[in-house]
C-alpha positions as CSV (number, residue, x, y, z in Angstrom):
1,X,9.8,27.8,-67.7
2,X,10.5,25.1,-64.7
3,X,9.6,25.0,-60.6
4,X,10.8,23.4,-57.9
5,X,8.7,21.0,-55.7
6,X,9.6,20.5,-51.6
7,X,12.6,18.3,-51.1
8,X,12.5,15.2,-48.7
9,X,13.6,17.3,-46.3
10,X,9.5,18.6,-46.4
11,X,8.1,18.9,-42.5
12,X,4.7,17.4,-43.8
13,X,6.4,14.0,-43.8
14,X,7.1,13.9,-39.8
15,X,3.6,15.4,-40.4
16,X,2.5,12.2,-41.7
17,X,4.1,9.8,-39.3
18,X,2.0,10.8,-36.4
19,X,-1.2,11.2,-38.2
20,X,-3.0,7.9,-37.2
21,X,-6.1,7.5,-37.9
22,X,-8.3,7.2,-34.6
23,X,-11.0,4.9,-36.2
24,X,-8.8,2.4,-37.1
25,X,-6.7,1.8,-34.4
26,X,-8.0,-0.6,-32.3
27,X,-8.5,0.7,-28.7
28,X,-5.5,-0.6,-26.0
29,X,-5.6,-3.8,-23.7
30,X,-6.5,-2.3,-20.4
31,X,-2.8,-1.9,-18.3
32,X,-3.0,-3.3,-15.4
33,X,-2.8,-0.9,-12.5
34,X,1.2,-0.1,-11.8
35,X,3.1,-2.1,-9.1
36,X,2.8,-0.1,-5.4
37,X,5.9,2.1,-4.9
38,X,6.8,-0.2,-2.1
39,X,6.4,-4.1,-2.6
40,X,6.7,-5.9,0.6
41,X,8.5,-9.3,1.7
42,X,5.9,-12.0,1.4
43,X,6.7,-13.4,4.9
44,X,8.7,-11.1,6.8
45,X,10.7,-12.8,10.4
46,X,10.9,-10.7,13.6
47,X,11.4,-11.6,17.2
48,X,9.7,-9.9,20.0
49,X,12.6,-8.3,21.5
50,X,13.7,-6.3,18.2
51,X,10.4,-5.4,17.2
52,X,10.5,-3.9,21.5
53,X,13.5,-2.3,20.5
54,X,13.3,-0.8,16.9
55,X,9.2,0.5,18.0
56,X,11.0,2.3,21.0
57,X,13.8,4.1,18.7
58,X,12.2,4.5,15.3
59,X,9.9,7.6,13.8
60,X,6.2,7.5,12.9
61,X,5.5,7.8,9.3
62,X,4.8,10.6,8.1
63,X,0.6,10.1,8.3
64,X,0.9,9.0,12.0
65,X,3.6,11.7,12.9
66,X,0.5,13.6,15.0
67,X,-1.1,10.5,16.2
68,X,-2.9,7.8,14.9
69,X,-4.3,7.3,12.0
70,X,-7.6,6.3,11.3
71,X,-8.0,3.9,8.4
72,X,-11.7,1.9,7.4
73,X,-12.2,-1.3,7.2
74,X,-14.8,-3.0,5.1
75,X,-18.6,-3.3,5.5
76,X,-19.1,-6.4,7.6
77,X,-15.8,-5.8,9.4
78,X,-18.9,-5.9,12.6
79,X,-19.5,-9.2,11.9
80,X,-16.3,-10.9,10.6
81,X,-13.7,-9.6,13.2
82,X,-15.2,-10.8,17.1
83,X,-12.1,-12.2,17.5
84,X,-8.5,-11.3,16.6
85,X,-7.7,-14.1,14.3
86,X,-10.2,-13.5,10.8
87,X,-8.1,-9.5,10.4
88,X,-4.2,-11.6,11.3
89,X,-4.8,-14.1,8.1
90,X,-5.7,-11.2,6.3
91,X,-2.6,-8.7,6.7
92,X,-0.8,-12.0,6.4
93,X,-1.7,-11.8,2.6
94,X,-0.4,-8.6,2.0
95,X,2.9,-8.9,3.3
96,X,1.8,-7.9,7.3
97,X,3.3,-10.6,9.7
98,X,1.4,-10.3,13.3
99,X,3.7,-9.8,16.4
100,X,1.1,-10.0,19.2
101,X,-2.7,-9.5,19.2
102,X,-5.2,-9.9,22.1
103,X,-8.7,-8.4,23.4
104,X,-11.8,-8.2,22.2
105,X,-14.4,-6.0,20.6
106,X,-14.7,-2.5,20.6
107,X,-10.8,-2.6,20.5
108,X,-9.2,-5.4,19.7
109,X,-4.9,-4.8,19.4
110,X,-2.0,-5.6,17.0
111,X,1.4,-5.6,16.4
112,X,1.8,-6.1,13.1
113,X,5.5,-6.1,11.2
114,X,6.3,-5.5,7.7
115,X,9.9,-6.1,5.4
116,X,10.9,-4.1,2.4
117,X,11.6,-7.1,-0.5
118,X,14.8,-5.6,-1.4
119,X,15.7,-5.4,2.1
120,X,15.4,-1.5,2.6
121,X,12.9,-1.1,5.4
122,X,11.1,-2.5,8.2
123,X,8.0,-2.0,9.3
124,X,6.4,-1.8,12.4
125,X,2.9,-0.9,13.4
126,X,0.9,-0.8,16.4
127,X,-3.5,-1.0,15.6
128,X,-6.3,-0.4,17.8
129,X,-9.3,-1.9,15.9
130,X,-12.9,-1.3,16.7
131,X,-15.3,-3.4,14.3
132,X,-18.1,-2.3,15.0
133,X,-17.4,0.9,13.8
134,X,-15.0,-0.1,10.9
135,X,-12.2,1.7,12.3
136,X,-8.4,1.0,12.8
137,X,-6.3,3.4,14.6
138,X,-3.2,2.7,13.5
139,X,0.9,4.2,14.3
140,X,3.2,2.8,12.0
141,X,6.9,3.6,12.4
142,X,9.7,3.0,9.6
143,X,13.3,3.1,9.4
144,X,12.9,3.2,5.9
145,X,12.2,6.9,5.6
146,X,9.0,9.1,4.4
147,X,8.4,7.8,1.0
148,X,8.7,4.1,1.9
149,X,6.7,4.9,5.2
150,X,3.7,6.7,3.3
151,X,4.1,3.8,0.4
152,X,3.5,1.2,3.9
153,X,1.0,3.2,4.8
154,X,-1.2,3.0,1.7
155,X,-0.9,-0.8,1.4
156,X,-1.8,-1.1,5.5
157,X,-5.4,1.1,4.2
158,X,-6.2,-0.6,1.5
159,X,-5.7,-4.1,3.5
160,X,-7.7,-2.3,6.0
161,X,-10.3,-1.5,3.4
162,X,-10.6,-4.7,1.9
163,X,-10.8,-7.1,4.9
164,X,-14.9,-8.3,5.1
165,X,-15.6,-6.1,2.2
């Protein structure tokens, strides 16, 4: 008599390829966080007349349609933010340049602007900041559409939260 074994097309070969023993595999290195969906230009430039014209014409981003969105500042904001300047320099590192700022606590007013790194998007922000309440009431407007508008809101929210944290 005689018998045939399974040929080379056996499904066991595929399973062997997928079977990786977990105990001998080293854990993968921690991956860096994915880049944000939106990258902002490090040093945007805009003149005041253009800012005013665009502000009047542009729709608000998704989070600001029903009114100002309230963002939270870092824990030490009330101690650090006694004048507009500290927040201006902090947001500049995140790609939001300041067109104008003024006032004093509890209502410091700012106008920020940012531009997408690929040129497809202008973002304008009005913010009224109450340092003691660690609150920034912001309205963000953009010509880049809802998805990028929401992404810019997220970048701004993170920047506010990391200020004086």
